[in-house]
C-alpha positions in Angstrom: -9.4 83.2 59.1 -9.0 86.6 61.0 -7.8 89.8 59.3 -4.2 90.5 59.3 -2.7 90.6 62.8 0.1 92.7 64.0 2.4 89.6 63.8 1.9 89.3 60.1 3.1 92.9 59.5 6.7 91.5 59.2 5.8 88.4 57.4 7.3 86.9 54.4 6.7 88.1 50.9 4.7 84.9 50.2 1.2 85.8 48.6 -0.7 83.1 50.4 -1.0 82.5 54.1 -3.2 80.8 56.7 -3.5 80.9 60.4 -4.4 78.1 62.9 -5.2 78.6 66.6 -5.1 76.2 69.5 -5.3 76.6 73.3 -3.9 74.8 76.4 -4.1 75.3 80.1 -0.8 75.1 82.0 0.9 76.5 85.0 4.3 78.1 85.3 6.5 80.1 87.6 9.0 82.2 85.7 12.3 83.5 87.1 12.1 87.3 87.1 14.9 89.5 88.2 16.6 86.6 89.9 13.5 85.6 91.9 11.1 82.7 91.1 7.4 83.8 90.8 4.7 81.8 92.6 3.2 79.0 90.5 0.1 80.2 88.6 -1.9 79.1 85.7 -2.9 80.5 82.3 -5.2 79.4 79.4 -2.5 79.9 76.8 -3.5 80.7 73.2 -1.4 79.9 70.3 -1.8 81.3 66.7 0.6 80.1 64.0 0.8 81.5 60.4 2.1 79.4 57.5 2.7 80.8 54.0 3.6 79.8 50.6 4.1 80.9 47.0 1.2 79.1 45.3 -2.0 77.0 45.7 -2.1 73.5 44.9 -4.4 71.9 42.2 -7.2 71.9 44.7 -6.8 75.7 45.4 -5.2 75.0 48.8 -2.1 76.4 50.3 -2.0 73.3 52.5 -4.6 71.4 54.4 -5.8 73.4 57.6 -6.3 70.1 59.4 -2.7 69.1 58.9 -1.4 72.3 60.3 -3.9 72.1 63.3 -2.8 68.5 63.9 1.0 69.5 63.9 0.3 72.4 66.3 -1.8 70.1 68.6 1.1 67.6 68.7 3.5 70.3 69.4 1.6 71.7 72.4 0.3 68.3 73.8 3.0 67.8 76.4 2.0 71.1 78.0 -1.7 70.5 78.3 -3.0 70.7 82.0 0.6 70.5 83.4 3.3 72.5 85.0 5.6 74.0 82.4 8.4 74.0 84.9 8.3 70.3 85.0 8.0 69.7 81.3 10.8 69.6 78.9 12.4 71.9 77.7 11.1 74.1 80.5 12.6 72.0 83.2 15.8 73.5 81.9 14.5 76.8 80.5 12.8 79.8 82.0 9.0 79.2 80.9 8.3 82.8 79.8 5.7 83.5 77.1 8.7 84.3 74.7 10.4 81.0 75.4 7.2 79.2 74.9 6.5 80.8 71.7 10.2 80.1 70.5 9.9 76.4 71.5 6.5 76.1 69.6 7.9 77.8 66.6 11.1 75.6 66.5 9.1 72.4 66.9 6.3 73.4 64.6 8.7 74.7 61.8 10.5 71.2 62.1 7.2 69.3 61.8 6.0 71.4 59.1 9.0 71.1 56.9 8.7 67.3 57.0 4.9 67.2 56.4 4.2 70.1 54.1 7.5 71.3 52.5 5.8 73.7 50.1 4.9 76.0 53.1 7.0 77.8 55.6 6.1 78.8 59.2 5.9 82.6 59.2 5.4 83.4 63.0 4.0 82.0 66.1 2.0 84.1 68.6 1.5 82.9 72.3 -0.9 84.8 74.5 -0.6 83.9 78.2 -3.2 86.4 79.5 -5.3 89.1 77.8 -3.1 91.8 76.3 0.1 89.7 77.2 1.4 88.3 74.0 4.8 87.0 72.7 5.6 86.7 69.0 8.4 84.8 67.3 8.9 85.8 63.5 10.7 83.5 61.2 12.6 84.7 58.2 13.0 82.3 55.3 11.8 79.5 57.5 14.6 80.0 60.0 13.7 80.2 63.8 15.8 82.9 65.3 18.2 82.0 68.2 16.8 83.4 71.5 20.2 84.7 72.4 20.8 86.5 69.1 23.0 84.0 67.5 22.5 82.8 64.0 19.0 81.3 63.3 18.5 77.6 63.3 16.4 75.6 60.8 
């Protein structure tokens, strides 16, 4: 596990946390100032942090492999594809922020079913070096991208 990242600066007050990382290659063409960019590819990097109040009887917050598997399942539809053709980005602008929000929403849902003793804290998506989007959750709630009430 890496030292605390900038994303964890606003994390929950949970004493234990772990991070998992995954990567996928995908292309996208975002709508920017009303004009569609040309299609181009990235090697996307995703880091997710989960946190909880206590360790279990085996001194684990939760199984790293479980969180890795849930993250891999979440990003699987994007691998080696065009995000603009892949739901939900066939209807949504595939910005790094939107990708991070979608991954956070899906991963939080999967995590709550598979490991209810932990909560997703944040998801960080890097589309290119020094180009990173972060979605921070508060109390397990994913923020609405348009500023409405968070959804769980």
